[in-house]
NUDRENLO-803038 format. One record per residue: x, z, y of N, C-alpha, C in turn. Coordinates in pm, 1 decimal, always signed. Layout:
PT        nu        nw        nv       cau       caw       cav        cu        cw        cv
PT         X         Z         Y         X         Z         Y         X         Z         Y
...
END
This chain:
PT        nu        nw        nv       cau       caw       cav        cu        cw        cv
PT    +253.1   -5986.4   -2283.0    +264.5   -5869.0   -2367.7    +367.9   -5768.3   -2313.6
PT    +489.6   -5815.0   -2285.5    +592.9   -5725.4   -2230.0    +547.6   -5674.8   -2094.9
PT    +486.2   -5760.6   -2014.9    +438.5   -5718.3   -1879.3    +335.2   -5606.0   -1893.3
PT    +250.3   -5612.2   -1997.2    +151.5   -5507.2   -2019.2    +217.1   -5373.7   -2051.5
PT    +325.2   -5376.9   -2128.6    +399.6   -5253.2   -2160.2    +463.1   -5195.1   -2034.8
PT    +523.8   -5283.3   -1955.2    +589.0   -5236.4   -1831.5    +485.4   -5176.7   -1740.1
PT    +368.8   -5242.7   -1727.1    +260.4   -5193.4   -1641.1    +210.0   -5058.6   -1692.2
PT    +193.4   -5042.1   -1819.6    +144.6   -4914.9   -1877.5    +245.2   -4803.4   -1849.9
PT    +374.7   -4834.2   -1865.2    +480.3   -4735.1   -1839.9    +477.6   -4695.8   -1690.0
PT    +467.6   -4791.1   -1604.6    +464.1   -4765.5   -1459.1    +344.6   -4677.6   -1425.6
PT    +223.8   -4709.5   -1478.5    +105.6   -4627.2   -1451.0    +127.7   -4487.3   -1505.7
PT    +184.7   -4473.5   -1624.9    +207.8   -4339.3   -1681.6    +303.1   -4258.5   -1594.0
PT    +411.6   -4320.5   -1546.3    +510.1   -4245.9   -1462.0    +445.8   -4209.7   -1329.0
PT    +368.8   -4297.3   -1268.8    +302.0   -4267.8   -1141.6    +197.0   -4160.6   -1158.7
PT    +125.8   -4169.0   -1269.6     +20.8   -4067.6   -1297.8     +81.7   -3929.7   -1318.9
PT    +203.6   -3925.7   -1364.9    +271.6   -3798.1   -1381.8    +327.5   -3746.7   -1252.5
PT    +316.9   -3826.7   -1146.1    +364.5   -3784.2   -1014.5    +513.0   -3765.1   -1010.5
PT    +587.1   -3823.2   -1104.4    +731.5   -3807.0   -1106.2    +771.3   -3671.4   -1161.8
PT    +681.2   -3580.8   -1179.2    +713.8   -3450.1   -1230.3    +689.0   -3442.1   -1380.0
PT    +728.3   -3546.2   -1448.8    +708.5   -3554.0   -1593.2    +831.9   -3505.6   -1667.5
PT    +813.9   -3477.3   -1791.5    +926.8   -3442.7   -1873.8   +1015.4   -3566.7   -1886.4
PT   +1128.3   -3552.9   -1950.6   +1222.9   -3661.8   -1971.7   +1148.4   -3787.9   -2006.2
PT   +1148.8   -3886.7   -1917.6   +1058.5   -3999.7   -1932.6   +1129.1   -4124.2   -1977.9
PT   +1229.8   -4111.1   -2059.9   +1296.8   -4232.9   -2109.1   +1206.8   -4303.6   -2209.4
PT   +1214.2   -4435.3   -2205.2   +1142.2   -4514.8   -2302.7   +1211.4   -4648.7   -2309.9
PT   +1173.0   -4725.3   -2411.6   +1232.2   -4858.4   -2427.2   +1115.8   -4957.1   -2422.0
PT   +1131.4   -5061.1   -2339.8   +1030.7   -5165.1   -2331.7   +1096.6   -5296.0   -2375.1
PT   +1038.3   -5368.1   -2468.9   +1092.9   -5492.1   -2510.6   +1045.7   -5604.0   -2418.4
PT   +1143.7   -5678.1   -2363.4   +1107.0   -5788.2   -2275.0   +1125.0   -5922.7   -2344.3
PT   +1146.5   -5922.0   -2469.8   +1163.7   -6042.1   -2542.9   +1260.3   -6025.8   -2653.4
PT   +1279.0   -6125.1   -2736.0   +1371.8   -6115.6   -2851.9   +1509.8   -6073.2   -2811.6
PT   +1555.1   -5957.1   -2860.9   +1689.6   -5911.7   -2837.8   +1717.7   -5851.1   -2700.1
PT   +1613.9   -5845.5   -2614.9   +1635.7   -5786.3   -2482.6   +1550.0   -5662.5   -2468.1
PT   +1611.5   -5548.9   -2461.4   +1538.2   -5425.5   -2446.7   +1574.4   -5361.9   -2311.9
PT   +1481.4   -5298.7   -2249.5   +1505.5   -5228.3   -2127.4   +1478.5   -5081.6   -2151.3
PT   +1571.6   -4997.4   -2116.7   +1560.3   -4853.3   -2127.3   +1528.0   -4804.2   -1989.0
PT   +1420.5   -4725.5   -1979.8   +1379.7   -4663.1   -1852.5   +1427.4   -4516.6   -1853.3
PT   +1504.6   -4478.1   -1753.3   +1555.5   -4342.3   -1746.1   +1513.7   -4276.7   -1612.6
PT   +1487.2   -4146.3   -1619.4   +1453.3   -4068.7   -1501.4   +1556.8   -3957.6   -1491.5
PT   +1619.6   -3946.1   -1372.5   +1713.6   -3842.4   -1345.8   +1678.3   -3774.6   -1212.0
PT   +1747.8   -3662.3   -1187.4   +1727.5   -3591.6   -1061.4   +1855.4   -3523.3   -1017.2
PT   +1868.4   -3503.4    -885.3   +1986.1   -3442.6    -833.9   +1969.6   -3431.2    -682.6
PT   +2084.4   -3430.6    -610.5   +2066.5   -3427.1    -468.0   +2193.4   -3388.1    -393.8
PT   +2170.2   -3359.0    -266.5   +2276.3   -3319.0    -176.8   +2252.6   -3168.5    -147.8
PT   +2347.1   -3086.0    -186.3   +2339.8   -2946.1    -152.9   +2440.3   -2922.3     -37.2
PT   +2387.7   -2862.8     +68.2   +2467.8   -2846.1    +190.4   +2501.8   -2699.7    +215.2
PT   +2619.2   -2678.5    +273.1   +2662.7   -2546.6    +310.1   +2673.1   -2547.5    +461.4
PT   +2576.9   -2484.5    +526.7   +2578.4   -2483.3    +672.2   +2689.4   -2395.2    +731.3
PT   +2755.3   -2317.4    +643.3   +2865.9   -2236.0    +691.3   +2989.4   -2316.5    +726.1
PT   +3000.0   -2438.5    +673.4   +3110.1   -2525.2    +708.2   +3081.7   -2587.9    +844.5
PT   +3183.1   -2611.3    +926.2   +3161.7   -2680.9   +1055.1   +3092.2   -2814.7   +1030.6
PT   +2988.3   -2846.8   +1106.1   +2911.0   -2970.9   +1093.2   +2841.3   -2981.8    +961.4
PT   +2840.6   -2880.7    +878.3   +2775.6   -2886.1    +748.3   +2856.9   -2972.3    +650.8
PT   +2854.8   -2934.1    +524.2   +2926.4   -3009.5    +422.7   +2836.7   -3021.1    +304.3
PT   +2849.3   -3130.9    +229.3   +2772.2   -3155.5    +108.6   +2865.7   -3152.9     -12.6
PT   +2817.1   -3099.1    -124.1   +2895.8   -3097.7    -247.3   +2875.3   -3228.9    -322.2
PT   +2985.3   -3294.6    -356.4   +2985.0   -3417.0    -429.3   +3077.2   -3403.7    -552.8
PT   +3060.5   -3494.3    -645.1   +3143.2   -3490.6    -765.0   +3221.0   -3622.1    -783.5
PT   +3329.7   -3615.6    -856.3   +3402.8   -3734.0    -898.7   +3386.8   -3747.3   -1048.9
PT   +3372.8   -3869.1   -1093.9   +3367.9   -3896.7   -1237.7   +3437.8   -4027.2   -1260.4
PT   +3472.2   -4051.2   -1388.7   +3535.6   -4178.0   -1423.3   +3429.1   -4272.9   -1472.9
PT   +3431.5   -4400.2   -1422.7   +3335.5   -4495.6   -1470.1   +3385.9   -4555.5   -1601.8
PT   +3310.9   -4646.3   -1654.5   +3347.4   -4704.9   -1785.8   +3483.3   -4776.1   -1783.2
PT   +3523.0   -4821.5   -1665.4   +3653.1   -4889.8   -1650.0   +3765.8   -4793.0   -1623.9
PT   +3734.6   -4663.0   -1612.8   +3834.7   -4563.0   -1589.2   +3867.7   -4535.8   -1439.9
PT   +3789.9   -4594.0   -1351.3   +3808.9   -4573.2   -1207.1   +3726.4   -4452.3   -1162.7
PT   +3783.3   -4379.0   -1063.6   +3715.3   -4263.8   -1007.5   +3602.6   -4307.8    -915.7
PT   +3485.6   -4249.9    -932.6   +3370.4   -4272.8    -845.5   +3325.3   -4138.4    -790.4
PT   +3311.8   -4131.5    -659.5   +3255.1   -4011.1    -597.1   +3102.8   -4030.2    -580.8
PT   +3026.1   -3936.3    -629.4   +2881.2   -3954.2    -624.8   +2809.3   -3822.4    -609.1
PT   +2680.3   -3834.9    -589.1   +2594.7   -3713.6    -579.6   +2572.2   -3658.9    -721.2
PT   +2567.5   -3528.3    -733.5   +2538.3   -3465.7    -864.6   +2395.3   -3500.2    -906.5
PT   +2380.7   -3540.9   -1034.8   +2250.4   -3579.8   -1085.2   +2256.4   -3589.8   -1236.9
PT   +2142.2   -3586.3   -1302.2   +2135.8   -3602.2   -1446.9   +1993.0   -3609.7   -1494.7
PT   +1983.7   -3626.4   -1625.5   +1854.0   -3639.3   -1694.3   +1772.1   -3509.9   -1695.5
PT   +1643.2   -3527.8   -1696.3   +1553.5   -3414.5   -1715.1   +1565.3   -3363.7   -1859.9
PT   +1547.6   -3235.3   -1876.2   +1551.5   -3170.3   -2007.9   +1420.1   -3102.3   -2039.7
PT   +1372.5   -3115.9   -2160.1   +1248.3   -3051.3   -2200.9   +1130.7   -3081.0   -2108.0
PT   +1063.8   -2982.7   -2063.6    +948.7   -2997.5   -1977.3    +979.5   -2980.4   -1829.3
PT   +1106.9   -2999.4   -1791.2   +1143.2   -2980.2   -1653.3   +1071.8   -3077.0   -1559.9
PT   +1044.7   -3029.8   -1440.2   +1001.0   -3117.8   -1329.6   +1131.2   -3181.2   -1271.9
PT   +1113.5   -3282.9   -1188.7   +1231.3   -3343.6   -1128.2   +1301.0   -3243.2   -1034.7
PT   +1225.5   -3159.6    -968.1   +1283.5   -3055.1    -879.6   +1366.3   -2957.7    -960.1
PT   +1313.1   -2908.4   -1071.8   +1387.3   -2816.4   -1156.3   +1516.1   -2879.5   -1210.7
PT   +1504.6   -3003.9   -1255.0   +1622.3   -3072.3   -1305.5   +1728.2   -3091.0   -1197.0
PT   +1683.4   -3123.6   -1078.1   +1777.9   -3140.2    -966.4   +1858.2   -3014.5    -939.2
PT   +1789.1   -2901.9    -931.1   +1859.9   -2774.7    -905.5   +1954.0   -2743.6   -1018.6
PT   +1912.4   -2762.4   -1142.7   +1996.6   -2735.8   -1259.8   +2119.4   -2827.1   -1261.9
PT   +2098.3   -2956.4   -1242.7   +2206.3   -3051.7   -1247.7   +2312.4   -3025.9   -1134.8
PT   +2263.1   -2994.3   -1016.5   +2358.2   -2965.7    -906.0   +2441.3   -2844.0    -944.1
PT   +2377.9   -2740.8    -997.0   +2447.9   -2617.1   -1034.7   +2548.2   -2646.9   -1146.6
PT   +2509.0   -2721.0   -1245.8   +2599.1   -2754.0   -1361.4   +2721.1   -2832.9   -1312.1
PT   +2698.5   -2936.0   -1231.6   +2803.7   -3027.4   -1199.0   +2890.3   -2985.0   -1083.2
PT   +2838.6   -2891.6    -994.4   +2918.0   -2849.8    -879.2   +2948.1   -2697.6    -877.8
PT   +2871.7   -2620.5    -956.0   +2890.2   -2475.9    -951.0   +2807.1   -2411.9    -837.6
PT   +2736.3   -2493.6    -760.1   +2662.4   -2443.8    -646.4   +2509.4   -2433.4    -677.4
PT   +2453.1   -2318.2    -655.6   +2310.3   -2299.0    -674.3   +2244.4   -2337.8    -541.1
PT   +2152.0   -2430.4    -549.8   +2083.2   -2475.4    -428.8   +1934.1   -2440.9    -429.6
PT   +1879.8   -2429.2    -308.0   +1739.8   -2408.7    -287.2   +1687.2   -2536.7    -220.5
PT   +1584.3   -2594.0    -279.9   +1531.6   -2724.4    -226.1   +1468.0   -2701.4     -90.2
PT   +1510.6   -2786.5      +3.8   +1449.0   -2789.9    +138.7   +1342.6   -2895.0    +141.7
PT   +1374.3   -3014.9     +88.9   +1273.7   -3125.0     +87.7   +1322.7   -3237.7      -0.5
PT   +1231.4   -3326.8     -33.3   +1266.2   -3445.6    -111.9   +1329.3   -3547.6     -20.1
PT   +1431.5   -3618.4     -76.4   +1490.0   -3731.8      -6.0   +1443.6   -3864.9     -66.5
PT   +1342.7   -3856.3    -152.7   +1291.2   -3976.6    -216.6   +1364.4   -4008.3    -345.1
PT   +1354.6   -4133.5    -384.3   +1418.8   -4173.3    -509.9   +1492.5   -4309.4    -487.1
PT   +1595.5   -4327.2    -566.3   +1665.0   -4454.3    -567.3   +1649.0   -4506.9    -708.3
PT   +1646.7   -4638.5    -721.7   +1643.2   -4692.4    -856.6   +1740.5   -4810.4    -863.8
PT   +1795.4   -4830.3    -980.6   +1893.1   -4936.3    -998.5   +1890.4   -4980.9   -1143.3
PT   +1951.8   -5095.1   -1170.1   +1961.3   -5152.8   -1298.6   +2106.6   -5166.3   -1339.8
PT   +2136.8   -5150.5   -1468.4   +2269.9   -5177.4   -1516.3   +2260.4   -5209.5   -1667.2
PT   +2372.8   -5261.6   -1720.3   +2378.8   -5293.0   -1861.3   +2476.1   -5194.2   -1928.0
PT   +2438.7   -5145.2   -2043.8   +2524.9   -5056.9   -2124.6   +2486.8   -5071.7   -2268.2
PT   +2585.8   -5079.1   -2354.8   +2561.7   -5089.1   -2498.6   +2460.1   -5195.2   -2533.9
PT   +2468.4   -5312.4   -2469.5   +2382.8   -5423.1   -2501.4   +2240.2   -5412.7   -2457.7
PT   +2207.1   -5309.9   -2373.0   +2073.3   -5296.5   -2321.7   +2071.2   -5294.3   -2170.3
PT   +1961.6   -5336.1   -2119.4   +1941.8   -5328.9   -1973.8   +1875.7   -5192.1   -1944.1
PT   +1928.6   -5120.3   -1845.6   +1878.0   -4988.2   -1814.5   +1824.3   -4987.0   -1673.4
PT   +1704.2   -4937.2   -1658.4   +1641.8   -4919.0   -1529.1   +1637.5   -4765.8   -1506.2
PT   +1711.6   -4721.0   -1401.9   +1721.5   -4578.2   -1376.9   +1655.0   -4545.4   -1244.6
PT   +1572.1   -4443.0   -1243.6   +1508.7   -4386.8   -1122.0   +1566.9   -4247.8   -1107.0
PT   +1627.3   -4224.9    -988.6   +1688.5   -4094.9    -959.7   +1614.0   -4031.3    -841.7
PT   +1551.1   -3915.1    -865.7   +1482.0   -3837.9    -760.7   +1586.3   -3746.1    -696.5
PT   +1597.3   -3756.4    -564.2   +1699.0   -3678.3    -492.9   +1634.0   -3579.6    -391.1
PT   +1701.5   -3465.9    -380.1   +1653.0   -3359.2    -295.5   +1762.4   -3312.5    -202.7
PT   +1720.2   -3267.4     -85.4   +1807.1   -3197.7     +10.0   +1798.0   -3047.9     -23.3
PT   +1914.0   -2986.0     -46.2   +1915.7   -2844.4     -85.0   +2011.5   -2765.1      +4.6
PT   +1984.2   -2639.5     +16.2   +2069.7   -2546.4     +86.9   +2143.5   -2461.8     -15.5
PT   +2274.9   -2453.9      -2.3   +2355.1   -2370.8     -93.5   +2320.9   -2224.2     -70.8
PT   +2286.0   -2153.9    -182.1   +2252.7   -2012.9    -172.6   +2346.5   -1925.7    -256.9
PT   +2423.0   -1986.6    -347.7   +2514.9   -1907.4    -429.7   +2615.0   -2001.1    -500.0
PT   +2719.4   -1944.7    -552.9   +2814.8   -2018.7    -637.1   +2940.6   -2060.6    -564.4
PT   +3030.3   -2110.6    -644.4   +3162.6   -2162.6    -596.9   +3180.4   -2302.5    -652.4
PT   +3241.5   -2388.0    -574.4   +3259.4   -2523.8    -612.3   +3352.3   -2536.3    -739.5
PT   +3299.6   -2591.9    -844.4   +3375.6   -2607.0    -969.4   +3299.9   -2705.9   -1060.0
PT   +3379.0   -2767.6   -1150.1   +3317.1   -2853.0   -1251.0   +3320.4   -2788.4   -1388.6
PT   +3365.2   -2663.0   -1394.4   +3385.3   -2593.7   -1520.2   +3254.2   -2573.8   -1597.4
PT   +3140.3   -2576.6   -1529.4   +3013.3   -2552.8   -1596.9   +2939.3   -2678.2   -1636.7
PT   +3003.4   -2796.4   -1620.0   +2937.6   -2918.8   -1655.3   +2940.3   -2936.3   -1807.1
PT   +2821.2   -2923.1   -1872.7   +2821.2   -2928.9   -2017.4   +2863.2   -3062.5   -2078.6
PT   +2840.0   -3170.3   -1998.6   +2870.0   -3304.6   -2050.3   +3016.3   -3344.1   -2016.2
PT   +3084.4   -3263.1   -1933.6   +3220.3   -3291.0   -1891.7   +3236.0   -3428.9   -1827.2
PT   +3131.7   -3472.6   -1756.4   +3136.0   -3601.1   -1687.9   +3204.6   -3586.7   -1551.6
PT   +3183.5   -3470.4   -1485.9   +3245.1   -3448.8   -1356.2   +3392.0   -3407.7   -1379.7
PT   +3485.4   -3475.2   -1307.2   +3625.8   -3439.2   -1316.2   +3671.8   -3361.1   -1195.7
PT   +3593.6   -3366.7   -1087.5   +3625.0   -3292.0    -965.2   +3496.5   -3272.7    -885.8
PT   +3500.0   -3170.4    -803.8   +3386.6   -3146.8    -712.2   +3450.1   -3101.3    -581.1
PT   +3387.0   -3138.2    -472.8   +3440.5   -3104.3    -339.5   +3333.6   -3093.9    -236.8
PT   +3362.5   -3009.4    -137.0   +3279.8   -3003.0     -16.3   +3331.3   -3109.9     +75.4
PT   +3241.9   -3194.7    +120.3   +3278.2   -3303.3    +212.4   +3190.2   -3292.9    +336.5
PT   +3248.8   -3293.4    +457.3   +3165.8   -3291.7    +576.6   +3064.0   -3404.2    +570.6
PT   +2940.1   -3375.3    +610.7   +2831.2   -3473.8    +604.7   +2870.7   -3604.7    +677.5
PT   +2942.2   -3591.2    +786.2   +2980.1   -3709.2    +864.1   +3080.0   -3797.1    +784.5
PT   +3145.3   -3744.2    +679.2   +3241.4   -3819.9    +603.3   +3187.6   -3872.9    +469.4
PT   +3064.1   -3839.9    +436.6   +3010.0   -3884.4    +309.3   +3004.9   -4037.0    +297.4
PT   +2981.2   -4100.4    +410.0   +2976.1   -4250.0    +408.1   +3106.1   -4308.0    +356.7
PT   +3218.9   -4247.7    +389.5   +3346.0   -4302.9    +344.3   +3387.6   -4248.1    +205.0
PT   +3322.6   -4142.5    +160.2   +3363.7   -4082.8     +32.2   +3278.3   -4131.2     -82.6
PT   +3147.8   -4142.9     -64.9   +3058.3   -4182.0    -174.3   +3082.1   -4329.0    -210.9
PT   +3081.0   -4355.6    -339.3   +3109.7   -4489.0    -394.1   +2989.6   -4587.5    -378.6
PT   +2870.9   -4537.8    -399.2   +2755.5   -4628.5    -408.0   +2678.3   -4636.4    -278.5
PT   +2644.1   -4757.8    -235.7   +2568.7   -4776.4    -107.7   +2436.0   -4702.2    -104.3
PT   +2363.3   -4695.2    -215.1   +2232.1   -4631.7    -216.0   +2248.6   -4479.0    -194.1
PT   +2356.9   -4422.2    -244.8   +2380.6   -4280.7    -223.8   +2431.7   -4252.4     -81.6
PT   +2508.6   -4344.7     -26.0   +2549.2   -4333.0    +114.0   +2426.7   -4336.0    +205.3
PT   +2330.3   -4419.7    +173.9   +2207.6   -4425.4    +254.8   +2132.6   -4293.9    +248.8
PT   +2123.1   -4235.4    +130.2   +2056.2   -4105.0    +114.3   +2130.5   -3998.9    +190.6
PT   +2261.1   -4002.2    +187.2   +2342.4   -3900.8    +261.1   +2320.0   -3914.3    +410.7
PT   +2310.1   -4035.1    +461.2   +2280.3   -4057.1    +606.9   +2143.2   -3997.3    +639.5
PT   +2047.1   -4018.8    +551.6   +1911.6   -3963.4    +570.3   +1915.8   -3810.9    +574.1
PT   +1990.4   -3748.0    +483.1   +1999.7   -3603.4    +477.0   +2062.3   -3552.4    +604.6
PT   +2165.2   -3617.2    +652.5   +2233.7   -3578.3    +775.2   +2137.7   -3588.2    +894.2
PT   +2058.3   -3695.6    +901.0   +1965.1   -3714.7   +1010.0   +1855.1   -3603.1   +1007.8
PT   +1810.6   -3567.4    +886.6   +1706.9   -3462.6    +875.9   +1764.4   -3325.9    +915.9
PT   +1892.4   -3303.3    +892.7   +1952.2   -3174.5    +926.3   +1997.6   -3166.9   +1069.6
PT   +2012.4   -3281.6   +1141.6   +2061.8   -3287.1   +1277.6   +1993.7   -3186.9   +1370.9
PT   +1859.5   -3178.6   +1370.9   +1793.8   -3083.4   +1465.0   +1824.2   -2940.4   +1432.8
PT   +1867.0   -2904.7   +1307.0   +1889.5   -2764.4   +1276.4   +2035.1   -2722.7   +1298.6
PT   +2127.0   -2820.3   +1320.4   +2264.2   -2788.7   +1347.5   +2282.0   -2750.2   +1496.6
PT   +2361.2   -2652.8   +1524.9   +2380.0   -2614.3   +1665.8   +2527.8   -2598.9   +1689.1
END
């Protein structure tokens, strides 16, 4: 029964091509165990004006109060596509308006919060900075406590999460032929 619900949700999300509206839902996997499925979008916005290129990243406090450096990202709102949400979230959390160059794919992970298991899929894009100044002042959720331009070669040592470090390496590799 629970497997049927998970299968139906997976088919629905795939059928929407990932460009669906906010696709959160709850699937019951048994008595007292609920899984929340969340879809977010964000990415790496690069400024080629910096030597070797730099990417905008944010710092936030985790539930334990420790600082985590991560890629800007957040939930879809209304009827947004994942691309639209990515551009909006990057602008809100970093102050930088980006133009999407290409998709970097998606990462997904599981975590527990408020007694529920959460499965999150985050669609990430490589973007070129076209306007704005680095700031967290426009973050409506006030989750970002700092934002910074970090040279692409240093993202591996700055980003907290291995899956985001992998995406940053991929972005750097894709940009390598265009850097001179």
